[in-house]
FISE-896175 format. One line per 8 residues: number of its first residue (from 1); for each residue x negated, z negated, y negated of N, C-alpha, C. Coordinates in steps of 0.02 Angstrom, whole numbers, always signed. Atoms other than C-alpha are relative to their C-alpha. Layout:
N
NUM> X,Z,Y,X,Z,Y,X,Z,Y | ...
This chain:
147
1> -16,-31,+63,+78,+267,+603,+57,-39,-32 | -51,+36,+38,+183,+185,+467,+48,+50,-31 | -51,-41,+33,+346,+267,+415,+65,-39,-6 | -66,+27,+16,+522,+226,+353,-5,-47,-60 | -2,+50,+53,+575,+101,+221,+52,-52,+16 | -46,+56,-13,+660,-67,+226,-8,-52,-55 | +0,+53,+50,+707,-205,+105,-18,-67,+33 | +21,+66,-23,+628,-377,+125,+0,-47,-60
9> +8,+49,+54,+608,-535,+25,-64,-39,+10 | +61,+41,+0,+458,-640,-19,+22,-71,-14 | -19,+69,+14,+476,-828,-8,-41,-28,-57 | +32,+30,+58,+418,-947,-144,-75,-10,+10 | +72,+7,-15,+249,-967,-57,-36,+67,+0 | +31,-67,+0,+219,-778,-61,-4,+31,+69 | +2,-27,-68,+253,-744,+123,+54,+53,+9 | -46,-54,-14,+335,-584,+182,-6,+20,+73
17> +0,-23,-69,+386,-531,+356,-21,+73,+2 | +22,-69,-10,+297,-373,+412,+42,+28,+58 | -40,-28,-54,+407,-256,+516,-38,-1,+66 | +33,+6,-65,+371,-279,+701,-36,+63,+21 | +34,-62,-19,+330,-95,+726,-65,+10,-39 | +63,-3,+39,+199,-110,+588,-51,-48,+29 | +46,+48,-30,+124,-264,+669,-31,+28,+64 | +26,-31,-60,+105,-163,+829,-57,+48,-16
25> +52,-46,+22,+0,-35,+733,-63,-38,-22 | +56,+41,+27,-108,-173,+656,+5,-71,+27 | -9,+66,-30,-106,-319,+778,-48,-54,-24 | +49,+49,+21,-260,-404,+705,+6,-20,-73 | -9,+14,+71,-195,-412,+527,-8,+63,-41 | +3,-57,+46,-202,-300,+374,-39,-20,-62 | +31,+12,+65,-286,-282,+206,+50,+23,-53 | -47,-14,+54,-172,-290,+54,-42,+13,-63
33> +38,-20,+59,-237,-202,-102,+46,+21,-56 | -35,-27,+58,-183,-155,-276,+13,+74,+13 | -17,-70,-10,-91,+11,-264,-15,+42,-62 | +14,-46,+54,-104,+162,-376,+59,+11,-47 | -60,-13,+39,+74,+163,-443,+37,-63,-21 | -32,+63,+18,+107,-19,-488,+29,-35,+61 | -23,+28,-63,+132,-68,-306,-60,-31,+37 | +54,+22,-43,+29,-140,-163,-7,+50,+57
41> +14,-42,-58,-53,-38,-25,-24,-45,+56 | +19,+41,-57,-72,-112,+148,-28,+45,+54 | +35,-42,-49,-197,-39,+272,-21,-42,+60 | +31,+34,-56,-258,-81,+445,-71,-19,-21 | +68,+22,+17,-425,-170,+441,-49,+57,+9 | +47,-56,-11,-516,-19,+515,+9,+54,-52 | -11,-50,+52,-434,+100,+391,-29,-23,-66 | +27,+26,+63,-481,-13,+246,-77,+1,+3
49> +73,-2,-6,-660,-26,+312,-27,+70,-14 | +21,-70,+14,-672,+165,+307,+3,+14,-74 | -6,-9,+72,-609,+165,+128,-57,-36,-36 | +53,+39,+32,-733,+28,+81,-67,+34,+8 | +63,-36,-11,-877,+126,+159,-6,+59,-48 | +0,-56,+45,-828,+277,+58,-13,-22,-72 | +10,+26,+68,-818,+175,-103,-71,-26,-9 | +68,+27,+4,-985,+91,-64,-53,+54,-3
57> +48,-55,+2,-1068,+260,-50,-6,+30,-71 | +2,-26,+69,-1030,+296,-234,-56,-35,-39 | +56,+26,+40,-1168,+270,-361,+21,-60,-43 | -12,+58,+42,-1176,+100,-445,-10,+15,-74 | +14,-16,+69,-1237,+185,-603,+56,+42,-32 | -56,-39,+25,-1078,+288,-621,+58,-46,-20 | -52,+46,+23,-949,+194,-728,+68,+10,+35 | -64,-12,-34,-797,+278,-647,-2,-27,+71
65> +8,+25,-69,-863,+233,-474,+4,-76,+0 | -4,+73,+5,-888,+51,-526,+71,-23,-13 | -69,+18,+16,-714,+45,-599,+45,+7,+61 | -40,-11,-60,-638,+116,-440,-15,-54,+52 | +18,+53,-48,-735,-6,-330,+29,-67,-21 | -27,+63,+26,-684,-151,-441,+75,-3,+10 | -73,-2,-5,-502,-97,-440,+23,-9,+72 | -22,+3,-70,-490,-74,-251,-29,-60,+36
73> +32,+53,-39,-617,-193,-175,+12,-69,-31 | -10,+64,+34,-595,-329,-306,+72,-24,+1 | -71,+17,-3,-406,-326,-286,+27,+11,+70 | -20,-6,-70,-394,-334,-97,-8,-67,+35 | +4,+61,-39,-366,-471,+29,+18,+15,+73 | -15,-6,-71,-376,-472,+219,+46,-58,+19 | -48,+51,-19,-226,-565,+289,+20,+8,+73 | -23,+0,-69,-165,-612,+462,+73,-24,+2
81> -70,+20,-8,+10,-644,+528,+5,-72,+22 | -14,+66,-25,+81,-816,+551,+44,+6,+63 | -38,-2,-62,+185,-862,+704,+68,+35,-8 | -64,-34,+13,+340,-786,+621,-10,+73,-19 | +13,-69,+17,+255,-618,+589,-4,+14,-75 | +4,-7,+73,+231,-649,+403,-73,+3,-22 | +65,+2,+33,+83,-617,+290,+9,-38,-66 | +1,+34,+65,+38,-720,+137,-33,+47,-49
89> +27,-46,+50,+17,-602,-10,-27,-43,-57 | +29,+42,+52,-104,-682,-134,+35,+9,-67 | -35,+1,+63,-31,-728,-302,-25,+54,-48 | +25,-50,+48,-147,-615,-403,+24,+70,+17 | -25,-66,-19,-90,-464,-302,+74,+6,-13 | -72,-1,+16,+94,-511,-319,+9,+11,-75 | -6,-8,+72,+68,-523,-507,-16,+72,-21 | +18,-70,+16,-19,-353,-515,+57,+48,+14
97> -55,-45,-21,+131,-273,-428,+68,-23,-27 | -63,+24,+27,+263,-373,-521,+48,-26,+53 | -41,+22,-56,+326,-444,-356,+18,-74,-8 | -23,+69,+2,+431,-600,-363,+41,-18,+61 | -42,+19,-56,+564,-596,-228,+20,+60,+44 | -26,-56,-39,+644,-431,-174,-49,+58,+0 | +48,-55,-7,+530,-295,-108,+27,+54,+46 | -13,-56,-45,+540,-126,-24,-66,+17,+33
105> +59,-19,-38,+416,-86,+113,+9,+73,+19 | -5,-72,-12,+380,+101,+127,-59,+23,+41 | +53,-28,-42,+281,+180,+269,-27,+64,-30 | +33,-57,+31,+155,+308,+207,-49,+34,+47 | +45,-32,-48,+73,+369,+367,-53,-49,+23 | +54,+45,-21,-94,+279,+382,-2,-65,-39 | -7,+63,+35,-42,+140,+263,+73,-9,-19 | -67,+9,+28,+116,+62,+192,-4,-33,-67
113> -3,+28,+67,+167,+10,+19,+50,-57,-3 | -48,+53,+15,+252,-147,-44,+15,+7,-75 | -22,-8,+69,+353,-123,-204,+48,-55,-19 | -54,+39,+29,+450,-240,-313,+60,+48,-3 | -57,-45,-5,+625,-168,-287,+19,+30,-68 | -18,-26,+66,+666,-152,-473,-52,+50,-26 | +53,-45,+23,+497,-72,-511,+4,+66,+38 | -6,-62,-39,+521,+54,-369,+59,+42,-26
121> -58,-37,+25,+695,+101,-432,-16,+34,-66 | +20,-30,+64,+625,+130,-606,-48,+58,+10 | +49,-52,-14,+479,+231,-538,+34,+62,+28 | -34,-57,-31,+591,+341,-430,+48,+34,-48 | -45,-30,+48,+716,+367,-571,-37,+42,-52 | +39,-37,+50,+576,+431,-683,-25,+67,+27 | +26,-61,-31,+532,+571,-561,+48,+58,-12 | -40,-59,+10,+595,+745,-604,+1,+40,+65
129> -3,-34,-65,+657,+830,-444,-30,+70,+0 | +29,-68,+3,+607,+1005,-501,-76,-2,-4 | +72,+6,+5,+432,+952,-551,-30,-24,+67 | +23,+26,-64,+414,+857,-387,+0,+56,+53 | -3,-56,-48,+469,+1010,-286,-57,+49,-11 | +56,-45,+15,+340,+1118,-375,-66,-31,+23 | +61,+34,-21,+205,+988,-343,-7,+2,+76 | +2,-2,-73,+251,+980,-158,-18,+70,+24
137> +14,-69,-20,+247,+1170,-145,-75,+15,-6 | +72,-13,+10,+68,+1169,-212,-43,-31,+55 | +38,+34,-53,+15,+1057,-66,-4,+41,+64 | +0,-43,-59,+53,+1192,+63,+10,-40,+64 | -15,+41,-57,+129,+1068,+185,+34,+42,+54 | -30,-37,-55,+171,+1138,+356,+22,-49,+55 | -22,+41,-57,+265,+1068,+505,-17,+32,+66 | +20,-34,-62,+190,+1189,+630,-75,-7,+8
145> +72,+6,-15,+21,+1176,+715,-30,+70,+12 | +37,-61,-15,-108,+1311,+724,+5,+53,-54 | -7,-59,+43,-44,+1458,+623,-16,-16,-69
């Protein structure tokens, strides 16, 4: 499982070190995709394959389904780690997320996000704490099992 957050940098070639605990979860590499909030989403290969199967089950004749498939599958890249534990994030994905140098890596459970630091700060500053609390309450999140 991916959790926590940490600041990293991307070198001029587009390489970023993946936290060692994340590499342990995904030892064979990861799939980097366009995120939903102006960021990148990074999934294990098996998790991404499940998502791709779900997207592939959608009708080709449905415009929204085609758009979703194009957005996710067309903006994804499978990457492996180099000897230093880095991944090479393709240029087109870095451009989509506005990533140039400083990034924040945020664990999200079964995937993690890569954000341009300035974009993340702007995104988080735009969130209203009261509205967010109401939205969370509607999710009925529990920390106990069973009941």
